[in-house]
A tleap script that builds the chain and sets N, CA, C and O, in Angstrom:
source leaprc.protein.ff14SB
mol = sequence {
  NMET ARG ILE HIE LEU LEU LYS ILE ILE SER
  VAL ILE ILE VAL ALA LEU PHE LEU ALA SER
  CYS ASN SER MET PRO LYS LYS SER LEU TYR
  ASP ASP LEU GLY GLN TYR GLU GLY ILE ASP
  ASN ILE ILE ARG GLU LEU ILE PHE ILE ILE
  ALA LYS ASP GLU ARG VAL ASN PRO ARG TYR
  LYS GLY VAL ASN LEU GLN HIE PHE LYS LYS
  GLY LEU SER ASP TYR ILE CYS GLN LEU SER
  GLY GLY PRO CYS LYS TYR GLU ASN GLU ASN
  MET LYS GLN VAL HIE ALA GLY HIE ASN TYR
  THR ASN THR GLU PHE ASN ALA ILE VAL ASP
  ASP LEU ILE LEU ALA MET GLU LYS ARG LYS
  VAL PRO VAL ALA THR GLN ASN ARG LEU LEU
  ALA LEU LEU ALA PRO ALA TYR LYS ASP VAL
  VAL TYR CGLN
}
set mol.1.N position { 0.741 153.548 81.801 }
set mol.1.CA position { 1.447 154.694 82.668 }
set mol.1.C position { 2.186 154.122 82.317 }
set mol.1.O position { 2.794 154.285 83.374 }
set mol.2.N position { 3.551 152.826 81.158 }
set mol.2.CA position { 4.735 152.118 81.406 }
set mol.2.C position { 4.024 153.180 79.408 }
set mol.2.O position { 4.973 153.806 78.937 }
set mol.3.N position { 3.482 153.235 79.043 }
set mol.3.CA position { 4.506 154.259 77.736 }
set mol.3.C position { 3.396 155.225 77.473 }
set mol.3.O position { 2.778 155.328 76.414 }
set mol.4.N position { 3.213 155.941 78.599 }
set mol.4.CA position { 3.708 157.315 79.460 }
set mol.4.C position { 5.230 157.565 79.534 }
set mol.4.O position { 5.979 157.943 78.633 }
set mol.5.N position { 5.464 157.317 80.603 }
set mol.5.CA position { 7.405 156.528 80.241 }
set mol.5.C position { 7.837 157.337 79.824 }
set mol.5.O position { 8.321 158.467 79.888 }
set mol.6.N position { 7.462 156.186 79.135 }
set mol.6.CA position { 8.703 155.708 77.598 }
set mol.6.C position { 8.729 157.366 76.690 }
set mol.6.O position { 9.707 157.929 76.198 }
set mol.7.N position { 6.955 157.919 76.725 }
set mol.7.CA position { 7.258 159.517 76.319 }
set mol.7.C position { 8.234 160.573 76.598 }
set mol.7.O position { 8.895 161.327 75.884 }
set mol.8.N position { 8.070 160.315 78.375 }
set mol.8.CA position { 8.972 161.217 78.565 }
set mol.8.C position { 10.558 161.303 78.999 }
set mol.8.O position { 11.257 162.230 79.408 }
set mol.9.N position { 10.845 159.691 78.682 }
set mol.9.CA position { 11.988 159.416 78.197 }
set mol.9.C position { 12.810 160.038 76.772 }
set mol.9.O position { 13.722 160.830 76.533 }
set mol.10.N position { 12.085 159.349 76.184 }
set mol.10.CA position { 11.751 160.205 74.239 }
set mol.10.C position { 11.862 160.974 73.943 }
set mol.10.O position { 12.150 161.316 72.795 }
set mol.11.N position { 11.672 161.624 74.896 }
set mol.11.CA position { 11.497 163.332 74.875 }
set mol.11.C position { 12.528 163.980 75.031 }
set mol.11.O position { 13.126 164.772 74.303 }
set mol.12.N position { 12.908 163.165 77.159 }
set mol.12.CA position { 14.592 163.586 77.722 }
set mol.12.C position { 15.522 163.738 76.558 }
set mol.12.O position { 15.925 164.767 76.016 }
set mol.13.N position { 15.717 162.759 76.356 }
set mol.13.CA position { 16.999 161.626 75.185 }
set mol.13.C position { 16.633 162.618 73.986 }
set mol.13.O position { 17.621 162.497 73.262 }
set mol.14.N position { 15.663 163.652 73.280 }
set mol.14.CA position { 16.103 163.818 72.218 }
set mol.14.C position { 16.393 165.308 72.900 }
set mol.14.O position { 17.307 165.979 72.420 }
set mol.15.N position { 15.673 165.792 73.939 }
set mol.15.CA position { 16.532 167.685 74.367 }
set mol.15.C position { 18.020 167.210 74.309 }
set mol.15.O position { 18.832 167.760 73.567 }
set mol.16.N position { 18.357 166.106 75.170 }
set mol.16.CA position { 19.487 166.248 74.968 }
set mol.16.C position { 20.558 165.722 74.208 }
set mol.16.O position { 21.774 165.595 74.353 }
set mol.17.N position { 19.475 165.384 73.116 }
set mol.17.CA position { 20.332 164.712 71.507 }
set mol.17.C position { 20.836 166.798 71.313 }
set mol.17.O position { 22.034 167.071 71.402 }
set mol.18.N position { 19.870 167.903 71.085 }
set mol.18.CA position { 19.517 168.593 70.148 }
set mol.18.C position { 20.497 169.959 71.242 }
set mol.18.O position { 21.219 170.878 70.853 }
set mol.19.N position { 20.219 169.666 72.245 }
set mol.19.CA position { 21.391 170.384 73.599 }
set mol.19.C position { 23.295 169.651 72.961 }
set mol.19.O position { 24.215 170.446 72.767 }
set mol.20.N position { 23.386 168.884 72.858 }
set mol.20.CA position { 24.884 168.697 72.488 }
set mol.20.C position { 24.786 168.895 70.965 }
set mol.20.O position { 25.870 169.259 70.511 }
set mol.21.N position { 23.345 168.705 69.577 }
set mol.21.CA position { 24.195 169.342 68.853 }
set mol.21.C position { 24.038 171.332 68.826 }
set mol.21.O position { 24.616 171.877 67.886 }
set mol.22.N position { 23.500 171.990 69.550 }
set mol.22.CA position { 23.580 173.051 69.843 }
set mol.22.C position { 25.261 173.345 70.803 }
set mol.22.O position { 25.569 174.526 70.961 }
set mol.23.N position { 25.834 172.697 71.143 }
set mol.23.CA position { 27.593 172.861 72.161 }
set mol.23.C position { 28.222 172.662 71.219 }
set mol.23.O position { 29.348 173.126 71.399 }
set mol.24.N position { 28.100 172.118 70.075 }
set mol.24.CA position { 29.508 171.492 69.486 }
set mol.24.C position { 29.894 172.633 68.530 }
set mol.24.O position { 29.095 173.126 67.734 }
set mol.25.N position { 31.299 173.056 68.676 }
set mol.25.CA position { 31.395 173.720 67.691 }
set mol.25.C position { 32.078 174.082 66.939 }
set mol.25.O position { 33.187 173.690 66.577 }
set mol.26.N position { 30.877 175.618 66.359 }
set mol.26.CA position { 31.242 175.397 65.428 }
set mol.26.C position { 32.024 175.649 64.703 }
set mol.26.O position { 32.947 176.236 65.269 }
set mol.27.N position { 32.294 175.422 62.899 }
set mol.27.CA position { 33.695 175.608 61.723 }
set mol.27.C position { 34.365 177.332 61.809 }
set mol.27.O position { 33.772 178.385 61.575 }
set mol.28.N position { 34.995 177.232 61.995 }
set mol.28.CA position { 34.858 179.068 61.638 }
set mol.28.C position { 35.039 179.405 60.010 }
set mol.28.O position { 35.403 178.533 59.222 }
set mol.29.N position { 34.685 181.029 59.530 }
set mol.29.CA position { 34.037 180.657 58.347 }
set mol.29.C position { 35.921 180.512 56.944 }
set mol.29.O position { 36.013 180.434 55.719 }
set mol.30.N position { 36.915 180.545 58.008 }
set mol.30.CA position { 37.976 179.930 57.119 }
set mol.30.C position { 37.473 178.685 57.224 }
set mol.30.O position { 36.937 178.467 56.137 }
set mol.31.N position { 37.397 178.129 57.638 }
set mol.31.CA position { 37.429 176.104 57.629 }
set mol.31.C position { 35.637 175.937 56.216 }
set mol.31.O position { 35.083 174.993 55.652 }
set mol.32.N position { 35.479 177.036 56.251 }
set mol.32.CA position { 33.985 176.857 55.486 }
set mol.32.C position { 34.240 177.014 54.074 }
set mol.32.O position { 33.690 176.563 53.069 }
set mol.33.N position { 35.927 178.322 54.417 }
set mol.33.CA position { 35.640 178.709 52.605 }
set mol.33.C position { 36.848 177.657 52.483 }
set mol.33.O position { 37.606 178.090 51.615 }
set mol.34.N position { 37.320 176.468 52.999 }
set mol.34.CA position { 38.096 175.751 51.926 }
set mol.34.C position { 38.728 176.142 52.889 }
set mol.34.O position { 37.749 176.793 53.255 }
set mol.35.N position { 39.945 176.500 54.162 }
set mol.35.CA position { 41.359 177.227 54.847 }
set mol.35.C position { 41.365 177.646 52.889 }
set mol.35.O position { 40.648 177.815 51.903 }
set mol.36.N position { 42.843 177.621 53.416 }
set mol.36.CA position { 43.484 178.600 52.628 }
set mol.36.C position { 43.125 178.483 50.622 }
set mol.36.O position { 42.695 179.272 49.780 }
set mol.37.N position { 43.398 177.661 50.617 }
set mol.37.CA position { 43.618 176.740 49.651 }
set mol.37.C position { 41.505 177.192 48.935 }
set mol.37.O position { 41.081 177.753 47.925 }
set mol.38.N position { 41.147 176.853 49.577 }
set mol.38.CA position { 39.219 177.352 49.106 }
set mol.38.C position { 39.702 179.268 48.369 }
set mol.38.O position { 39.618 179.949 47.346 }
set mol.39.N position { 40.196 179.313 49.782 }
set mol.39.CA position { 40.070 181.044 48.889 }
set mol.39.C position { 40.542 181.364 48.394 }
set mol.39.O position { 40.221 182.404 47.819 }
set mol.40.N position { 42.099 180.555 48.107 }
set mol.40.CA position { 42.528 180.970 46.892 }
set mol.40.C position { 42.288 180.506 46.253 }
set mol.40.O position { 43.058 180.566 45.295 }
set mol.41.N position { 41.380 179.840 46.128 }
set mol.41.CA position { 40.877 178.860 44.153 }
set mol.41.C position { 39.945 180.335 43.610 }
set mol.41.O position { 39.974 180.872 42.503 }
set mol.42.N position { 38.887 180.843 45.242 }
set mol.42.CA position { 37.657 181.529 44.796 }
set mol.42.C position { 38.732 182.548 44.196 }
set mol.42.O position { 38.796 182.484 42.969 }
set mol.43.N position { 39.766 183.664 44.915 }
set mol.43.CA position { 39.995 184.659 44.262 }
set mol.43.C position { 41.192 184.555 42.557 }
set mol.43.O position { 41.477 185.420 41.729 }
set mol.44.N position { 41.529 183.301 42.659 }
set mol.44.CA position { 41.620 182.668 41.123 }
set mol.44.C position { 39.859 182.843 40.748 }
set mol.44.O position { 39.442 183.680 39.948 }
set mol.45.N position { 39.547 182.500 41.016 }
set mol.45.CA position { 38.214 182.696 40.057 }
set mol.45.C position { 37.447 183.859 39.649 }
set mol.45.O position { 36.639 184.262 38.812 }
set mol.46.N position { 38.216 184.237 40.823 }
set mol.46.CA position { 37.807 186.049 40.565 }
set mol.46.C position { 38.099 186.531 39.380 }
set mol.46.O position { 37.371 186.936 38.472 }
set mol.47.N position { 39.500 186.427 39.504 }
set mol.47.CA position { 41.119 187.084 38.360 }
set mol.47.C position { 39.677 187.179 36.919 }
set mol.47.O position { 39.010 188.069 36.391 }
set mol.48.N position { 39.829 185.490 36.796 }
set mol.48.CA position { 39.372 185.651 36.255 }
set mol.48.C position { 37.506 186.186 35.639 }
set mol.48.O position { 37.138 186.278 34.468 }
set mol.49.N position { 37.049 186.328 36.331 }
set mol.49.CA position { 36.363 186.711 35.883 }
set mol.49.C position { 36.013 188.303 35.783 }
set mol.49.O position { 35.135 188.870 35.133 }
set mol.50.N position { 36.989 188.809 36.640 }
set mol.50.CA position { 37.223 190.320 35.723 }
set mol.50.C position { 38.108 190.800 34.990 }
set mol.50.O position { 38.211 191.981 34.659 }
set mol.51.N position { 38.739 189.989 34.719 }
set mol.51.CA position { 39.209 189.460 33.322 }
set mol.51.C position { 37.536 189.897 31.807 }
set mol.51.O position { 37.328 190.412 30.709 }
set mol.52.N position { 37.019 189.343 32.696 }
set mol.52.CA position { 35.909 189.688 31.525 }
set mol.52.C position { 34.222 190.627 31.664 }
set mol.52.O position { 33.153 190.910 31.123 }
set mol.53.N position { 35.099 190.763 32.848 }
set mol.53.CA position { 34.391 192.069 33.191 }
set mol.53.C position { 34.615 193.663 32.333 }
set mol.53.O position { 35.271 194.491 32.965 }
set mol.54.N position { 34.143 194.043 31.079 }
set mol.54.CA position { 34.355 195.123 31.250 }
set mol.54.C position { 33.997 196.983 31.386 }
set mol.54.O position { 34.268 197.977 30.712 }
set mol.55.N position { 32.959 196.583 33.156 }
set mol.55.CA position { 32.847 197.167 33.712 }
set mol.55.C position { 34.444 197.512 35.296 }
set mol.55.O position { 34.449 198.506 36.022 }
set mol.56.N position { 35.387 196.497 35.347 }
set mol.56.CA position { 36.395 197.304 35.907 }
set mol.56.C position { 37.638 196.508 35.173 }
set mol.56.O position { 38.696 196.672 35.781 }
set mol.57.N position { 37.725 195.808 34.175 }
set mol.57.CA position { 38.764 195.140 33.878 }
set mol.57.C position { 39.809 196.340 33.764 }
set mol.57.O position { 40.958 196.203 34.184 }
set mol.58.N position { 39.264 197.775 33.051 }
set mol.58.CA position { 40.417 198.376 32.362 }
set mol.58.C position { 41.022 198.396 33.872 }
set mol.58.O position { 42.061 197.738 33.827 }
set mol.59.N position { 40.896 198.669 34.618 }
set mol.59.CA position { 41.875 199.074 36.051 }
set mol.59.C position { 42.441 198.338 36.669 }
set mol.59.O position { 43.105 198.660 37.654 }
set mol.60.N position { 42.251 196.587 36.019 }
set mol.60.CA position { 43.695 195.743 36.854 }
set mol.60.C position { 45.071 195.810 35.428 }
set mol.60.O position { 45.994 195.002 35.321 }
set mol.61.N position { 44.800 197.017 34.497 }
set mol.61.CA position { 45.846 196.539 32.812 }
set mol.61.C position { 47.004 197.344 34.173 }
set mol.61.O position { 47.047 198.270 34.983 }
set mol.62.N position { 47.735 196.256 33.681 }
set mol.62.CA position { 49.552 196.199 34.616 }
set mol.62.C position { 49.560 196.045 35.520 }
set mol.62.O position { 50.300 196.747 36.209 }
set mol.63.N position { 48.851 195.159 36.058 }
set mol.63.CA position { 48.600 194.720 37.750 }
set mol.63.C position { 49.159 194.260 37.732 }
set mol.63.O position { 49.608 193.865 36.655 }
set mol.64.N position { 49.926 193.671 39.540 }
set mol.64.CA position { 50.786 192.200 39.051 }
set mol.64.C position { 49.563 191.426 39.503 }
set mol.64.O position { 48.862 191.726 40.469 }
set mol.65.N position { 49.380 190.333 38.642 }
set mol.65.CA position { 48.340 189.311 39.577 }
set mol.65.C position { 48.608 188.576 40.244 }
set mol.65.O position { 47.769 187.927 40.867 }
set mol.66.N position { 49.774 188.422 40.349 }
set mol.66.CA position { 50.180 187.316 41.349 }
set mol.66.C position { 50.810 187.903 42.925 }
set mol.66.O position { 50.826 187.322 44.010 }
set mol.67.N position { 51.182 188.944 42.638 }
set mol.67.CA position { 50.702 189.968 44.209 }
set mol.67.C position { 48.980 190.437 44.478 }
set mol.67.O position { 48.643 191.051 45.490 }
set mol.68.N position { 48.225 190.121 43.639 }
set mol.68.CA position { 46.595 190.982 43.413 }
set mol.68.C position { 46.291 190.109 44.115 }
set mol.68.O position { 45.785 190.399 45.198 }
set mol.69.N position { 46.546 188.325 43.649 }
set mol.69.CA position { 45.665 187.493 43.775 }
set mol.69.C position { 46.292 187.112 45.916 }
set mol.69.O position { 45.570 187.046 46.911 }
set mol.70.N position { 48.165 186.927 45.777 }
set mol.70.CA position { 47.912 186.376 46.916 }
set mol.70.C position { 47.811 187.713 48.320 }
set mol.70.O position { 47.750 187.415 49.512 }
set mol.71.N position { 47.817 189.258 47.737 }
set mol.71.CA position { 47.563 189.566 49.025 }
set mol.71.C position { 46.324 189.576 49.210 }
set mol.71.O position { 45.959 189.930 50.331 }
set mol.72.N position { 45.215 189.179 48.148 }
set mol.72.CA position { 44.100 189.681 48.856 }
set mol.72.C position { 43.239 188.282 49.117 }
set mol.72.O position { 42.069 188.322 49.497 }
set mol.73.N position { 44.241 186.536 48.770 }
set mol.73.CA position { 43.993 185.387 49.248 }
set mol.73.C position { 44.347 185.769 50.954 }
set mol.73.O position { 43.509 185.674 51.850 }
set mol.74.N position { 45.864 186.240 51.157 }
set mol.74.CA position { 45.529 186.753 52.498 }
set mol.74.C position { 45.119 187.378 53.520 }
set mol.74.O position { 45.032 186.968 54.678 }
set mol.75.N position { 44.566 189.542 52.594 }
set mol.75.CA position { 43.567 189.583 53.682 }
set mol.75.C position { 42.421 188.455 53.564 }
set mol.75.O position { 43.051 187.424 53.801 }
set mol.76.N position { 41.504 188.204 53.402 }
set mol.76.CA position { 40.960 186.769 53.651 }
set mol.76.C position { 40.786 186.428 53.762 }
set mol.76.O position { 39.566 186.271 53.714 }
set mol.77.N position { 42.114 184.993 54.407 }
set mol.77.CA position { 42.505 184.185 54.777 }
set mol.77.C position { 41.905 184.942 56.434 }
set mol.77.O position { 40.992 184.671 57.214 }
set mol.78.N position { 42.934 185.926 56.383 }
set mol.78.CA position { 43.001 186.686 58.287 }
set mol.78.C position { 41.950 187.208 58.422 }
set mol.78.O position { 41.717 187.065 59.623 }
set mol.79.N position { 41.245 187.662 58.042 }
set mol.79.CA position { 39.439 188.646 58.310 }
set mol.79.C position { 38.778 186.707 58.023 }
set mol.79.O position { 37.561 186.862 57.924 }
set mol.80.N position { 38.883 186.159 57.971 }
set mol.80.CA position { 37.805 185.129 57.972 }
set mol.80.C position { 38.843 184.213 59.454 }
set mol.80.O position { 38.278 183.137 59.649 }
set mol.81.N position { 39.838 184.340 60.236 }
set mol.81.CA position { 39.636 184.086 60.853 }
set mol.81.C position { 41.051 182.828 60.935 }
set mol.81.O position { 41.507 182.102 61.819 }
set mol.82.N position { 41.299 183.037 59.793 }
set mol.82.CA position { 42.925 182.198 59.003 }
set mol.82.C position { 43.932 181.937 59.654 }
set mol.82.O position { 43.953 182.859 60.468 }
set mol.83.N position { 45.151 181.040 59.941 }
set mol.83.CA position { 46.608 181.873 60.245 }
set mol.83.C position { 47.198 182.587 59.180 }
set mol.83.O position { 48.383 182.489 58.860 }
set mol.84.N position { 46.611 183.088 58.800 }
set mol.84.CA position { 47.702 184.043 57.537 }
set mol.84.C position { 47.664 185.256 58.455 }
set mol.84.O position { 46.769 185.508 59.261 }
set mol.85.N position { 49.222 186.275 58.121 }
set mol.85.CA position { 49.173 187.759 58.313 }
set mol.85.C position { 49.147 187.943 57.477 }
set mol.85.O position { 49.915 187.250 56.809 }
set mol.86.N position { 47.814 189.596 56.229 }
set mol.86.CA position { 48.452 190.677 55.360 }
set mol.86.C position { 48.977 191.075 56.219 }
set mol.86.O position { 49.023 190.888 57.435 }
set mol.87.N position { 49.585 191.925 55.205 }
set mol.87.CA position { 51.228 192.284 55.214 }
set mol.87.C position { 51.389 193.036 54.707 }
set mol.87.O position { 52.499 193.559 54.806 }
set mol.88.N position { 50.297 193.664 53.729 }
set mol.88.CA position { 49.964 194.956 52.840 }
set mol.88.C position { 50.020 195.942 52.978 }
set mol.88.O position { 50.492 196.205 54.084 }
set mol.89.N position { 49.716 196.963 52.278 }
set mol.89.CA position { 48.816 198.429 53.518 }
set mol.89.C position { 47.823 198.107 53.887 }
set mol.89.O position { 47.390 196.994 53.590 }
set mol.90.N position { 47.185 198.896 54.595 }
set mol.90.CA position { 45.706 198.217 54.631 }
set mol.90.C position { 44.583 199.216 53.880 }
set mol.90.O position { 44.881 200.409 53.929 }
set mol.91.N position { 43.572 198.948 53.324 }
set mol.91.CA position { 42.750 198.786 52.311 }
set mol.91.C position { 42.681 200.730 52.228 }
set mol.91.O position { 42.385 201.145 51.107 }
set mol.92.N position { 42.872 201.567 53.061 }
set mol.92.CA position { 42.544 202.579 51.620 }
set mol.92.C position { 43.805 203.055 51.732 }
set mol.92.O position { 43.655 204.252 51.490 }
set mol.93.N position { 45.173 202.839 51.987 }
set mol.93.CA position { 46.106 203.329 51.965 }
set mol.93.C position { 46.090 202.609 50.169 }
set mol.93.O position { 46.479 203.212 49.169 }
set mol.94.N position { 45.473 201.077 50.224 }
set mol.94.CA position { 45.685 200.154 48.536 }
set mol.94.C position { 44.619 201.030 47.770 }
set mol.94.O position { 44.195 200.518 46.734 }
set mol.95.N position { 44.192 202.088 48.062 }
set mol.95.CA position { 43.325 202.027 47.197 }
set mol.95.C position { 42.645 203.473 46.755 }
set mol.95.O position { 41.713 203.785 46.013 }
set mol.96.N position { 43.893 204.437 47.861 }
set mol.96.CA position { 43.425 206.198 47.826 }
set mol.96.C position { 44.698 206.282 46.112 }
set mol.96.O position { 45.518 205.702 45.401 }
set mol.97.N position { 43.937 207.460 46.372 }
set mol.97.CA position { 43.917 208.332 44.958 }
set mol.97.C position { 43.054 207.882 43.531 }
set mol.97.O position { 42.797 208.531 42.517 }
set mol.98.N position { 42.706 206.366 43.960 }
set mol.98.CA position { 41.989 206.154 42.726 }
set mol.98.C position { 40.271 206.094 42.362 }
set mol.98.O position { 39.536 205.478 41.591 }
set mol.99.N position { 40.163 206.991 43.278 }
set mol.99.CA position { 38.868 207.216 42.765 }
set mol.99.C position { 38.281 206.417 42.161 }
set mol.99.O position { 38.034 206.743 40.999 }
set mol.100.N position { 37.478 204.175 42.915 }
set mol.100.CA position { 36.553 203.763 42.943 }
set mol.100.C position { 35.207 204.734 43.152 }
set mol.100.O position { 34.701 205.503 43.970 }
set mol.101.N position { 34.966 204.095 41.696 }
set mol.101.CA position { 33.168 204.632 42.213 }
set mol.101.C position { 32.497 203.552 43.183 }
set mol.101.O position { 32.990 202.729 43.955 }
set mol.102.N position { 31.573 203.779 42.944 }
set mol.102.CA position { 30.240 202.583 43.455 }
set mol.102.C position { 29.961 201.626 43.010 }
set mol.102.O position { 29.919 200.518 43.545 }
set mol.103.N position { 29.628 202.061 41.495 }
set mol.103.CA position { 29.917 200.630 40.452 }
set mol.103.C position { 30.595 199.948 40.469 }
set mol.103.O position { 30.548 198.726 40.615 }
set mol.104.N position { 31.451 200.713 40.303 }
set mol.104.CA position { 33.001 199.606 40.912 }
set mol.104.C position { 32.895 198.826 41.966 }
set mol.104.O position { 32.538 197.658 41.813 }
set mol.105.N position { 32.969 198.956 42.286 }
set mol.105.CA position { 32.834 198.765 43.896 }
set mol.105.C position { 31.916 197.359 43.593 }
set mol.105.O position { 32.492 196.296 43.358 }
set mol.106.N position { 31.049 197.419 43.609 }
set mol.106.CA position { 28.851 196.574 43.048 }
set mol.106.C position { 29.489 195.704 42.363 }
set mol.106.O position { 29.529 194.504 42.636 }
set mol.107.N position { 30.276 196.481 41.009 }
set mol.107.CA position { 30.930 195.143 39.939 }
set mol.107.C position { 31.923 194.095 40.643 }
set mol.107.O position { 31.822 192.872 40.549 }
set mol.108.N position { 32.659 194.624 41.187 }
set mol.108.CA position { 33.420 193.702 41.674 }
set mol.108.C position { 32.994 192.333 42.886 }
set mol.108.O position { 33.341 191.152 42.877 }
set mol.109.N position { 32.049 193.157 43.925 }
set mol.109.CA position { 31.386 192.428 45.023 }
set mol.109.C position { 30.812 190.901 44.209 }
set mol.109.O position { 31.006 189.719 44.496 }
set mol.110.N position { 29.565 191.961 42.415 }
set mol.110.CA position { 29.306 190.875 41.912 }
set mol.110.C position { 30.619 189.812 41.223 }
set mol.110.O position { 30.616 188.645 41.614 }
set mol.111.N position { 30.955 189.946 40.911 }
set mol.111.CA position { 32.275 189.108 40.488 }
set mol.111.C position { 32.320 187.845 42.070 }
set mol.111.O position { 31.826 186.758 42.368 }
set mol.112.N position { 32.918 188.517 42.473 }
set mol.112.CA position { 32.817 188.050 44.054 }
set mol.112.C position { 32.067 186.554 43.990 }
set mol.112.O position { 32.282 185.343 43.930 }
set mol.113.N position { 30.809 187.783 44.060 }
set mol.113.CA position { 29.454 186.333 44.786 }
set mol.113.C position { 29.637 185.404 43.486 }
set mol.113.O position { 29.567 184.181 43.612 }
set mol.114.N position { 29.891 186.045 42.142 }
set mol.114.CA position { 30.007 185.127 40.760 }
set mol.114.C position { 30.784 183.591 41.442 }
set mol.114.O position { 30.506 182.405 41.262 }
set mol.115.N position { 31.718 184.190 42.172 }
set mol.115.CA position { 33.599 183.613 41.151 }
set mol.115.C position { 32.899 182.964 43.053 }
set mol.115.O position { 33.138 181.756 43.061 }
set mol.116.N position { 32.369 183.273 44.121 }
set mol.116.CA position { 32.414 181.829 45.290 }
set mol.116.C position { 31.080 180.813 44.309 }
set mol.116.O position { 31.362 179.618 44.214 }
set mol.117.N position { 29.822 181.231 43.679 }
set mol.117.CA position { 29.170 180.043 43.377 }
set mol.117.C position { 29.637 178.994 42.696 }
set mol.117.O position { 29.392 177.788 42.722 }
set mol.118.N position { 30.825 180.125 41.681 }
set mol.118.CA position { 31.397 178.894 41.198 }
set mol.118.C position { 32.246 177.531 41.673 }
set mol.118.O position { 32.498 176.396 41.271 }
set mol.119.N position { 32.504 178.392 42.766 }
set mol.119.CA position { 33.439 177.228 43.456 }
set mol.119.C position { 32.442 176.429 44.672 }
set mol.119.O position { 32.823 175.717 45.601 }
set mol.120.N position { 31.116 176.809 44.312 }
set mol.120.CA position { 30.342 176.033 44.954 }
set mol.120.C position { 30.123 176.274 46.575 }
set mol.120.O position { 29.560 175.561 47.405 }
set mol.121.N position { 30.677 177.345 46.685 }
set mol.121.CA position { 30.274 178.426 48.379 }
set mol.121.C position { 28.859 178.371 48.751 }
set mol.121.O position { 27.925 178.927 48.173 }
set mol.122.N position { 28.821 177.594 49.839 }
set mol.122.CA position { 27.055 177.899 50.281 }
set mol.122.C position { 26.728 179.788 50.488 }
set mol.122.O position { 27.476 180.756 50.624 }
set mol.123.N position { 25.304 179.623 50.422 }
set mol.123.CA position { 24.527 181.412 49.878 }
set mol.123.C position { 25.370 181.822 51.886 }
set mol.123.O position { 26.268 182.601 52.205 }
set mol.124.N position { 24.984 181.386 52.275 }
set mol.124.CA position { 25.529 181.494 53.690 }
set mol.124.C position { 26.806 181.985 54.087 }
set mol.124.O position { 26.911 183.052 54.691 }
set mol.125.N position { 27.824 181.242 53.774 }
set mol.125.CA position { 29.400 181.124 53.532 }
set mol.125.C position { 29.222 182.847 53.433 }
set mol.125.O position { 29.354 183.760 54.247 }
set mol.126.N position { 28.880 182.772 52.105 }
set mol.126.CA position { 28.767 183.974 50.691 }
set mol.126.C position { 28.782 185.323 52.021 }
set mol.126.O position { 29.642 186.197 52.126 }
set mol.127.N position { 27.677 185.148 52.829 }
set mol.127.CA position { 26.727 186.319 53.603 }
set mol.127.C position { 28.107 186.986 55.000 }
set mol.127.O position { 28.212 188.000 55.689 }
set mol.128.N position { 29.146 185.343 54.754 }
set mol.128.CA position { 29.220 185.802 55.949 }
set mol.128.C position { 30.662 186.272 55.435 }
set mol.128.O position { 31.154 187.157 56.135 }
set mol.129.N position { 30.957 186.110 55.019 }
set mol.129.CA position { 32.684 186.760 54.168 }
set mol.129.C position { 31.906 188.099 54.030 }
set mol.129.O position { 32.491 189.123 54.384 }
set mol.130.N position { 31.318 188.137 53.805 }
set mol.130.CA position { 30.459 190.093 52.479 }
set mol.130.C position { 30.340 190.427 53.145 }
set mol.130.O position { 30.613 191.624 53.227 }
set mol.131.N position { 29.690 189.560 54.575 }
set mol.131.CA position { 29.217 190.944 56.446 }
set mol.131.C position { 31.081 191.623 56.773 }
set mol.131.O position { 31.507 192.719 57.137 }
set mol.132.N position { 31.868 190.074 56.349 }
set mol.132.CA position { 32.926 191.129 56.891 }
set mol.132.C position { 33.743 192.070 56.223 }
set mol.132.O position { 34.427 192.881 56.847 }
set mol.133.N position { 33.685 191.963 54.086 }
set mol.133.CA position { 34.398 192.166 53.514 }
set mol.133.C position { 33.831 194.060 53.825 }
set mol.133.O position { 34.442 195.035 54.261 }
set mol.134.N position { 32.265 193.839 53.288 }
set mol.134.CA position { 31.789 195.129 53.347 }
set mol.134.C position { 31.904 196.504 53.916 }
set mol.134.O position { 31.571 197.545 53.349 }
set mol.135.N position { 32.685 196.312 55.734 }
set mol.135.CA position { 33.685 197.691 55.932 }
set mol.135.C position { 34.175 198.363 55.107 }
set mol.135.O position { 34.344 199.582 55.091 }
set mol.136.N position { 34.603 197.059 53.866 }
set mol.136.CA position { 36.314 198.485 53.950 }
set mol.136.C position { 35.170 198.954 52.387 }
set mol.136.O position { 35.418 199.107 51.191 }
set mol.137.N position { 34.380 199.012 52.911 }
set mol.137.CA position { 33.812 200.223 51.232 }
set mol.137.C position { 33.902 201.318 51.348 }
set mol.137.O position { 33.939 202.179 50.469 }
set mol.138.N position { 33.957 201.443 52.681 }
set mol.138.CA position { 34.840 203.469 52.920 }
set mol.138.C position { 35.837 203.556 52.590 }
set mol.138.O position { 36.155 204.575 51.977 }
set mol.139.N position { 37.006 202.308 52.895 }
set mol.139.CA position { 37.767 202.790 52.355 }
set mol.139.C position { 38.070 202.435 51.187 }
set mol.139.O position { 39.289 202.591 51.112 }
set mol.140.N position { 37.787 202.151 50.480 }
set mol.140.CA position { 37.887 202.289 48.414 }
set mol.140.C position { 36.632 203.139 47.977 }
set mol.140.O position { 36.841 204.351 47.944 }
set mol.141.N position { 35.947 202.911 47.793 }
set mol.141.CA position { 35.225 203.952 47.083 }
set mol.141.C position { 35.470 205.580 47.928 }
set mol.141.O position { 35.215 205.803 49.112 }
set mol.142.N position { 36.113 206.715 46.761 }
set mol.142.CA position { 36.464 207.610 46.560 }
set mol.142.C position { 37.886 208.365 47.000 }
set mol.142.O position { 38.181 209.545 47.188 }
set mol.143.N position { 38.391 207.503 47.049 }
set mol.143.CA position { 39.544 207.962 48.104 }
set mol.143.C position { 40.964 208.170 47.280 }
set mol.143.O position { 41.980 208.519 47.880 }
savepdb mol mol.pdb
quit
């Protein structure tokens, strides 16, 4: 009987521990990306990758890369729950008239994934960010 009581107590303790783990606050995507510094490092890496990517690098000739990096870092910071305020034009306005193709959009997504991998961002975190960025597709392609 004593062993049976110890098993019941052990099960209750384990259940309480697991319940407390589930009630712990989860980190925001912003935190998981390394906050602003982590996001900025990802975008810096992305710029280096884009520079070598013949599928899209002609699009960036003459672009102010500091402005691009700051704008995209602020956009992702705000989108991921960070304290930033993205103050540039919305995605539709920024991309209007450029006639970006599906191939170019997909190339940039590939490049972003590669940048996150190089910065050792876990795949689950990558997927959370990509899910937030995906709706922008309609504002970028063929505008």
